[in-house]
N, C-alpha and C positions, 0 to 999 in steps of 0.2 A: 429543603433547598440545599443545605450543606451536604446531605447524603448523596444527592445527585451529582454535586461537584466531585465528591470523593470517588464515586463510581466512575465518572468520566476520566478522572486523573488515573485511576487504576487501569482502565481500559486502554488509554493512550500509551501508557508506559509498560503494557504487558507484551513485550516483545524482546527477543534477544538483543544484546548490545551488538552494534556493528562497528568494527574497527574503523578509525578515522580515514585511513587511506582507502579502504574498500568503499566507504561512503563517498569520498571525493571522486573516485573513479566512476562510480555509478552516476553521480550528478554530472560529471564531465561527459561521459559517454552518452547518457540518455537525454540530458537536458541541453547541454551546451552544444555538443556535436550532433545530436539527434541520430546516433548510429543505429539504434534499434529499428527505427522505421525505414532506414535506408538499407537494411540487411547487411550492415557492415560491422555490427557488434559481435564480439567473440566471447564465448563462455566455454571454459574447459578446452580451449584450443580449437573449438568448432564455431563456425560462423552461424549466427542465428538468422533464420529466414522465417518471418511470420507467415508467409504464404504456405509453408510446409506444415503448419500446425493442423493436425487431423482430428483433434478432439474438440468438443464443445468448450467454449470459454465464456464465462459470465463476467461481464464488465458492467458495473453499475455506478452511476454518479447521481448526486442529488444536490439540491440547493440547501436543503435543511433535513435534519434527521432527528427523530425521536428515538433515543436508545432505550429508555426505560419508561414503561407505562406504570404509573402508580395508581392503585385503587384507592378510593376514599377510605378513611379509617374505619367506617362503620359497615363496610361491605364484607 
């Protein structure tokens, strides 16, 4: 049980640090103002238009996830 907790903790924190102001801007633009879906968000001085994405995008959501399947000790 503890091993699963440690694995999950390591997975959750396995990402680069994001500077505070960058995170605040992301939350403000994407969640509070909803600029991305309105095609009003800018990245690198260019407006992002989701309708212009020409490559496949995988977006998955779930109610629950099993990240690690453990085999019984005798197998």
